[in-house]
N, C-alpha and C positions, 0 to 999 in steps of 0.2 A: 427367355428363361422363365419357367413356370414358378409361381409363388406357392409356398406351402405354409401351413399353419402349425406352429409348434404346439406341443401339448399344453403349454402354459398360456396359450392364446396369442403369442407373438407372431405377427405376419412377417415373413422374411423369405428371401430367395435362397435356394440351395447354394451353400457356399463351398461345396466340394469340387465343383467343376472349375478347372482352370487354376486352382490353388497349387502351389508348389508343395510336393510331399515332404513331410518332416519326419525324421526317424524318431520314434518314441524315446525319450531320454532314459527310460529304465532298461533299454536293450541296446547297449553300445554295439557298434558294428563289429568290433574286434571279437566280442563274445559270440556274436552270431556266426562269424566265420569259423570260430573255433568249434562251435556246436555242429557245424556241417562237416568240417575236415576231420575231426577226431573219429567219428563213427566210421567214415570211409577208410581211414587208416587202419582201424581195427579190423574192418572187413578184408583189407589187403593182407594184413598179418594172418588173419584166420585162414584165408585161402592158401597162403604159403604153408601154414602149419598143417593144412588138411592132407597134403600129400605125405606128411610124416606120421601124423596121428589123427585119424579121422574124428574121433570124439573130441579131442582138444580143439581142433580147428573149428568144428561145428559149434562148440561152446563159445569160442571167441567171437565167431560171426554173430551168434544170437545176442551176445552181450553188446556188440557194436550197434546192432539194429535197435535194441532196447534203449540204449543211451541216445541214439539219434532221435527216436520217436519222443523220448522224454524231453529232450532239448527243444524239439520243434513244438511240442505242446506248450512248454513253458513260454517260448517266444510268442506263440499265438495268444496265450492268456495275457501276457504283459502288453502286447499290442492292443488287445481288446480293452484292457483296463485304461491304457493311455488314451485311446480314442474316446472312451466313456468320460474320462475326466475332461478332455478337451471339449467334448460336446456339452458337458455341464457348464464349463466356463463360458463357452460361446452363448449358451442359452441365458446364463446370468447377465452377460454383457448385453444381449439383445433385449432382455427384460428390464434393463436399467430404467427406472421411472423418471430420472432427471436428465438423461442424455438421449437425444434422438439419433438414430443411426440410419443413414441413407446410402444405398449401394447404387453406383452409377456405372454405366458402360462407357466405352471410349467416346461416344458421341455426347455424353453428359446427360443421358436419359435415366430416369429412375427405374431400376429393375428390382428394388427391394427396400422395404422400410420396416421399422419396428413400431410398436404401438405408441411409444413416447414421441417419435417423430410425427406420426399421424396426429396426435393430440396437440403438440406444441406448434406445429406448422399449419394446423387446421386443414389437413389434407382430406379429412372425412367428408367435407362439404365440396370437394373438388374432384374431378377425375384424376386418377393416378395411373391411368393407362399409358405408361411410359412418357410422362411429360418431361420437358427440359428443366433441370434444376435451376438454371439461370433465369427462368421465368418466375421463380418463387420470390426472390427479393424484390424490394421496391426499385423502380427504374434507376435511381441515383446510385445504387450499389451493384448493379449488374456487371458493369465493366470490371470492377475489382474482383468479383466472384469468378468471372470467366477467366481472368488472368491467372488466378491461383489454380483453377482446375486445369488449365493448359500446362502449368508447371508440374502438376501431379502426373500428367501423362508422360512427362520426361523423367519421372522417378523421384520428384521432389516433394517432400512433406511440407505443407504450408498451413497457415492460419489466416482467418479473415473474420470480420464482423459484418453483419448486414441487418437491415431492417425489413420488416414485413408487416403490412397493415392488416390487422385481423379485427373484424367487427368494429371498424372505425378507430381503433387504437393502434398506434405504432409500437410494435414490439421489437426488441433488440436481441440478436443472437450472436454468440461467439462460437466459431466453428474451427475444426481441425480436419485437414484433408490428408488422407493416407493412401498412397498408391498401392495397388495389388498387382503383382507380376507373376508370370508363369515361369520365371527364371530368365527370360530374355526381354520380353516387352510387357509394358503395363497395359492390361486389358480391362481393368476395373478400378474404381476409386471408391473409397469409403469416406463419407462425410459425417463427422460426429458433431452434433449441434447441442448447444446449451442455451437455455433462455436466461438472459442476464438483464431483463428489463428492469427488475426491481433495483439491482445494483446500479444500473445506468441512471435511473431516475433519482436515486439517493445521491449519487455523485453530482448530478446536475443541480439538485436542490442545495447541496452544500456549496457548490461553486457560486450559485446565485446569492446565497447568504453572505459568502465571503466578499463578493463584488459589492453588495449593499453596504456591508460594514466598512470595506475599504473606502467607498465613496463618502460615507458618513464621517469616517476618521479624517479624511483629507479635508472635507468641508469644515470640520471642527479644529483643524490644525493640530492633530494628535498623531503621534507616532507610537507604534506598539512594540512591546518587547515580551519575550517568553523565555524564562530561565529554567532549564532542566537541571535541577540541583544534583540529581543522582549521577548524571553523566558529565556535568560541568559545561554543557553546551548552552549557548545563548542565541536566540533568534531576534533579529531587529528588522522591523518592516522598512520598506523603501522610504516611507514618509519620515521615519525616525532618522534615517541616514541623511535624507535631504534637508531635514531641519538643522543639521549640523554642517551642511555644505558639502556633503559627500555624495557620490553617485550611488546607484543601487547595487553596484558590483563591489563595493567596499568590503574587504574581508573581515567583518566583525562577527566573531563566533563565540566569544567568551565574555564573561562579566567584566573582565579587566578592560575591554574595549570601551566600556561605559565609565567605570570608576577612575581609570587613568586620565579621563578628560574633565573630571570634576575639579572645581577650583580648590586649591589647597586649604583655604579657610573654611570651606564647606564640606570637605571630604569626611571628617570625623562625624559630623552630624548625619550625613547620608548613611555611612556604615552602621552607626548606632541604631538608626531607625530600621534599617534592614534586619539587623541582628535581633532587635527586640520583637519585631513582627514574626520572624522565623521561630523564635522561642515561645511565641504565643502570648507575649505580654500585651501586645496591641492587636486590635481587631483588623487593622489594615495598615499598609505602608503608605505614607504620604510625606513628601518633603519638597521644599523649594530651595534651589541652589543654582549656582552659576556653573556653566559647562563651556569648555573650550571648543570653538568652532574650527573648521578646516583652515581658516586664515589666522588662527591663534587669538582671535577676539573672544571675549566671554559674553554669554547671554544668559539671562535668567530663564530657567525652565522649572516646571513642576511635574513631579512623578508620583503616580499612585499605583498601587499594586495589591494583589491578594495572593496568599499562598494556598496551595492544595495540599492536604495532609492525608496520611494513611490512617487506618483505624487506631494506631498507637499515638496519633497526634503529631507525628514527625512530618515536617514539610518536605515534600519531594519535588515540588514544582511551584514556581511563582511567576505570575504574569501580570502585566500592567500596561500603563500608557505614560507618555511624556508629552506635555504641551508647552508651547512657547509663551511665557508670560513676561517677556522682556519689556514690551510696550506698557503693560500694566504696572510693572515695578518702576519703570521710568516715570510714569505719570504720578505714582505715589511719592516718589522722591521729589518731583517738582512741586507737588502740593505741600509737602513738608518744608521745602525750602521757602516757598512763597509765604507760608505761615510764620516762619521765623526770621524773614529778611524783608527789608524795606523794598517795595517794588521799583522805586526810582533809583535809589543809590546801591541796592543789593547789599547794604550793610545789615548786620544783625539788629533786629528791632527789639522793643521792650520785652516782648514775650520771651525771646531767647535769652535776654539779659537776666530776667528774673529766674528763668529756669536754671541757668548756669549758677546764679547766686544761691539758689535753693540747694543745689547739689553741694556747693562748698560748705554751706551751713550744716548740711546733713553730715558731712565728713568731719566738721569741727563744731560739735554742739556746745562747747564751752564759750563761744563768742556770742553771749546773750545780748549785749548792746547792739551788735550788728543785726541780730535777729529782730529786735524790737524796732529798729529803724526800717527794716524791710517791711514789717507789718504795718507800720505807720504809713509808709509809702504806698502800700497796696490800698489802705483805706482812703488815702487821698485820691488815688486813681479812680476808685469806685465812686467817690463823691462827685468827682468831676464828670 
C-alpha cells in the first residue's frame, strides 16, 4: 500500500481501501429511498395522465424529473460534506502531536504511521520499509505485544504497555490496539501509542520515597495515620496496626478505631488536644496516653500530628505518627519509685515521707508547730 503525504505534512497510508462503507448520518436511507421512489411515481402518474390530457401529463412528468434531480443533487452535496468532515476529523487525528498512530497489516508489518509516531518511536533513524511492529519494543515486552496483536486479528480491542530504548534511555509507552475489518475479517490493525515515560518515572520516584519512608518509620518504631476530616476517612499504616497487635488487614477506617482504644483516663486529654489543634490554638498536636492492645493490655504511646488547612484556616486534613514509649514510661516509673523507696525493703524512704508531709501542711496551713518541727528536722538532716 503506497504512502501519501497529507497537506499538513502527516505521512499516512490511504485509509479508504478495505474500510467498511458508512452511510453519512445526514442522509438517512429512508429519505434516500423516498427521494428515488417519489419521482418515479410521479413519472408513472404522468404517463397515465398523458393519454387523457397531453399537456397535464407532460407537466407532471417534468415536475417528477425536476424533483428527482433536486433530491439527487441534495444527497450528493450532503455526502460530499459528510466526507469532507470525516476527512478533517481523520486529518486531525493523524496530526495529533501527543498520540502516535501506526497502521499494521495482518502480518504485523507497518504500512502507515503519522509524524507523532515517527518522532516518539524514533522511526526517522531506522528503516520503515514494512518492519515488524513486534521488533520495536525491547525484547522483554515482545511476547506481550505479539499476544495483544494476535487478539486484534480476532476482532478484540486490547491495550498494552511496552518499553523502547532510544538514545540509551528506556522510554515507556501505553498503547491501544483497534482492529479494522471489511465487514467479515480483520485485515488491518491500528495501534495508538502515547509516551508515558514522565508519568512512569514520577510514579517510580514516589514509590521509592514511600519505601524509604516506610523503612525509616519501621526502624524508628513509628506508625503513621492520615485523617481525611472532610470525608471522615482514616488511614492507618501497617506498622500502626502491628504496634497494637493487629494484622495489616484489620478494618480500621475511621478515627473511632483509634479513640475507642484510648484508656478512659486519657481520652479527654487526647480529644482536647486534637480539638485545640484543629481550632488553631496550638501549632501541632502532641499527646502521650495509654492505648488498648489486641490482647486488652494497655501500653503507653505518643502521637504527634499536624493539620492541613484551606485558605480560610479551616483544617481539612490531619496526619501524624504514633510511637511506642511504653519502655520509656516504665523506666521513668522505676526511677521515680527507686527515688522514693528504700532499695532493700521497698518501703517509702525519707524523701517520700517529707513530700507527703509537705503536702499535708500545704492543705492545712494553720498547723504552724508541725511546720516548725518539719523545718527543724530538715536543718538537722542537712547538718548531718
